[in-house]
C-alpha positions as CSV (number, residue, x, y, z in Angstrom):
1,M,-0.1,0.0,0.1
2,I,1.3,3.4,-0.8
3,V,1.6,5.5,2.2
4,A,1.6,9.5,2.2
5,S,3.3,11.3,5.2
6,Q,1.4,14.3,6.4
7,H,3.9,16.8,5.4
8,Y,3.6,15.7,1.6
9,A,1.8,18.1,-0.8
10,P,-2.0,17.4,-1.6
11,A,-1.1,16.1,-4.9
12,T,1.0,13.4,-3.4
13,H,-2.0,12.0,-1.4
14,R,-4.1,12.0,-4.5
15,L,-1.4,10.0,-6.5
16,A,-1.0,7.5,-3.5
17,A,-4.5,7.2,-4.0
18,Q,-4.3,6.4,-7.6
19,L,-1.6,3.8,-6.8
20,N,-3.7,2.1,-4.1
21,A,-6.9,2.1,-6.6
22,T,-4.8,0.7,-9.3
23,Q,-3.4,-2.1,-6.9
24,R,-7.0,-2.9,-5.9
25,F,-8.0,-3.2,-9.8
26,L,-5.1,-5.3,-10.5
27,Y,-4.8,-7.5,-7.5
28,P,-8.4,-7.5,-6.6
29,F,-7.8,-10.9,-4.3
30,S,-5.4,-8.8,-2.3
31,S,-8.1,-6.9,-0.7
32,P,-8.4,-7.6,2.8
33,R,-12.4,-8.8,2.6
34,F,-10.5,-11.9,0.4
35,A,-8.0,-12.6,3.3
36,S,-10.1,-14.5,5.2
37,R,-10.9,-16.8,2.7
38,G,-7.4,-17.9,2.0
39,N,-7.4,-16.3,-1.4
40,A,-4.5,-13.9,-0.6
41,S,-2.1,-16.6,-0.5
42,H,-2.7,-17.2,-4.3
43,C,-1.9,-13.8,-5.4
44,N,1.6,-12.4,-6.0
45,A,0.6,-8.9,-5.3
46,P,1.3,-7.4,-1.5
47,R,-1.8,-7.1,0.7
48,L,-3.3,-3.7,0.8
49,G,-3.0,-2.4,4.4
50,V,0.0,-4.0,5.2
51,P,3.3,-2.2,5.1
52,Q,5.6,-3.4,2.3
53,R,8.7,-1.5,3.0
54,N,10.9,-4.5,3.2
55,V,9.1,-6.2,0.0
56,S,10.4,-5.4,-3.7
57,I,8.1,-6.7,-6.4
58,P,10.1,-7.6,-9.4
59,M,9.8,-5.5,-12.2
60,T,8.3,-8.6,-14.3
61,A,5.7,-9.2,-11.8
62,R,4.4,-5.5,-11.7
63,P,2.1,-4.8,-14.3
64,V,3.1,-1.8,-16.9
65,S,0.0,0.2,-16.0
66,Q,1.0,-0.1,-12.1
67,L,4.7,1.1,-13.0
68,S,3.5,4.0,-15.2
69,V,1.3,5.1,-12.1
70,E,4.2,5.1,-9.9
71,V,6.7,6.6,-12.2
72,A,4.3,9.4,-12.6
73,A,3.8,9.6,-8.7
74,L,7.5,9.7,-8.2
75,A,8.1,12.3,-10.9
76,E,5.7,14.7,-9.9
77,Y,7.2,14.5,-6.1
78,W,10.8,14.7,-7.5
79,Q,10.2,17.7,-9.9
80,E,9.8,20.5,-7.5
81,R,13.2,19.3,-5.4
82,E,16.7,19.9,-5.7
83,E,17.4,16.8,-4.0
84,I,15.7,13.6,-3.1
85,T,16.8,10.4,-1.1
86,Y,16.0,6.8,-1.4
87,A,14.4,6.8,1.8
88,Q,12.0,9.6,0.6
89,M,11.4,7.6,-2.5
90,S,10.6,4.5,-0.3
91,E,8.1,6.3,2.0
92,L,6.3,7.5,-1.0
93,L,6.2,4.1,-2.9
94,G,5.9,2.2,0.2
95,R,8.7,-0.3,-0.3
96,D,12.5,-0.3,-0.6
97,V,14.1,1.6,-3.5
98,N,17.5,2.2,-4.9
99,G,18.9,3.6,-8.0
100,G,18.4,0.7,-10.0
101,D,14.8,0.6,-9.5
102,P,12.7,0.7,-12.8
103,V,10.5,3.3,-11.2
104,V,13.7,5.6,-10.3
105,Q,14.9,5.2,-14.0
106,G,11.4,5.8,-15.4
107,A,11.0,8.8,-13.4
108,L,14.6,10.3,-14.5
109,K,13.8,9.8,-17.9
110,Q,10.3,11.6,-17.8
111,L,12.0,14.6,-15.9
112,F,14.5,14.9,-18.5
113,R,12.0,14.6,-21.5
114,R,9.3,16.6,-20.2
115,H,10.9,19.1,-17.9
116,G,14.5,19.1,-19.0
117,L,15.6,18.5,-15.5
118,C,19.1,16.4,-15.1
119,F,20.2,14.9,-11.8
120,T,23.3,13.2,-10.5
121,N,23.6,10.1,-8.3
122,I,24.9,10.6,-5.0
123,R,26.0,6.9,-4.3
124,G,23.8,5.5,-1.4
125,H,22.0,8.5,-0.9
126,G,19.6,9.4,-3.8
127,Y,20.1,12.2,-6.7
128,R,20.6,15.9,-6.6
129,R,19.6,18.4,-9.4
130,H,22.2,19.6,-11.6
131,T,23.0,23.1,-12.0
132,D,24.5,24.9,-14.9
133,G,27.8,24.6,-13.4
134,T,27.8,21.3,-12.7
135,L,26.2,20.2,-16.2
136,L,29.4,21.8,-17.6
137,G,32.0,19.8,-15.2
138,E,30.1,16.8,-16.2
139,A,30.6,17.4,-20.0
140,T,34.4,17.9,-19.1
141,W,34.6,14.7,-17.3
142,N,32.6,12.8,-20.2
143,R,35.1,14.4,-22.7
144,H,38.0,12.8,-20.8
145,R,36.1,9.5,-20.8
146,L,35.3,9.7,-24.4
147,R,39.0,10.3,-25.3
148,R,40.1,7.2,-23.2
149,M,37.5,4.9,-24.7
150,A,38.4,6.1,-28.2
151,R,42.2,5.8,-27.8
152,R,41.5,2.5,-25.9
153,S,39.2,1.2,-29.0
154,G,41.8,2.1,-31.5
155,Q,44.7,0.5,-29.7
156,R,42.7,-2.8,-29.5
157,L,41.9,-2.5,-33.4
158,T,45.4,-2.5,-34.0
159,K,45.9,-6.0,-32.6
160,V,44.1,-7.5,-35.5
161,Q,46.6,-10.6,-36.3
162,N,45.7,-11.4,-39.9
163,F,44.5,-8.1,-41.8
164,E,45.1,-9.7,-45.2
165,M,42.7,-12.3,-44.1
166,L,39.8,-10.1,-43.7
167,T,37.3,-9.6,-46.5
168,D,37.2,-6.4,-48.3
169,Q,34.1,-5.1,-46.4
170,E,35.8,-6.2,-43.1
171,K,39.1,-4.2,-44.2
172,L,37.0,-1.2,-45.0
173,Q,35.2,-1.4,-41.4
174,H,38.7,-1.9,-39.6
175,Q,40.3,1.3,-41.6
176,S,37.1,3.3,-40.9
177,H,36.7,2.6,-37.2
178,L,40.4,3.1,-36.6
179,A,40.3,6.3,-38.3
180,L,37.0,7.3,-36.6
181,F,38.8,6.7,-32.9
182,G,41.7,8.7,-33.9
183,A,39.7,11.5,-35.1
184,V,37.5,11.5,-31.6
185,S,40.9,10.9,-29.6
186,V,42.4,14.3,-31.1
187,M,39.0,16.3,-31.0
188,A,38.2,15.2,-27.5
189,S,41.8,16.3,-26.3
190,K,42.7,19.6,-24.5
191,K,44.0,20.8,-27.6
192,G,41.2,19.8,-29.4
193,I,38.6,21.4,-27.4
194,T,40.8,24.5,-27.6
195,A,40.8,24.5,-31.4
196,I,36.8,24.4,-31.2
197,E,36.7,27.2,-29.1
198,R,38.5,29.3,-31.5
199,V,35.8,29.2,-33.8
200,A,32.9,29.0,-31.4
201,T,30.8,31.9,-30.6
202,T,29.3,33.1,-27.4
203,S,25.6,32.9,-28.6
204,N,23.5,30.0,-27.8
205,E,23.2,28.6,-30.9
206,K,24.6,25.0,-31.8
207,L,28.1,25.3,-33.7
208,P,27.5,23.6,-37.1
209,L,29.5,20.6,-37.8
210,G,31.2,21.7,-40.7
211,K,32.3,24.8,-38.9
212,T,33.6,22.5,-36.1
213,L,35.6,20.4,-38.5
214,E,37.1,23.5,-39.9
215,A,38.9,23.9,-36.7
216,F,40.8,20.9,-37.6
217,R,42.2,21.8,-41.1
């Protein structure tokens, strides 16, 4: 059963009621009036009215409609907050929640697609909303990661033992990927980003690909 604390907004109470109604529709035999007939044991759903904080229903056992309602509830509760903890999520949904929970991942995607909100994970704690500054910091970190991946992938491709035994299509695939990884490695380096900055502008418009490539001629 979804339990909303008194300090939650009225919208959260309404969403919690929707979740409970969905659960009663999807799992009618989990209703307390069926418990005395011994039917509750034949249902995989949790019994209504019984706290389920330590029970996690597998994704495969949770119908899509219930997942959608839980995602909507969490996204609405999450939207106005700079930070949210796993404890708060668990209290809202009535069960233990972690970062890999499909409802959490669904809410993250929904907040990004519909509201343009980005969050970073705080290991073992929850999520914090990105600021403009932290998004730029994340971009720098991803650039370094991208360069490492490109260099490592290129180095592995050079370990092909019998290049002449490859088919013509495989040779083209090998050479094109090797060239691509080399280009990405150069463009993602400190010198590469400095070269792009020379042709970039301070406007909010995306730099065209052609102009970006001109920086490396």
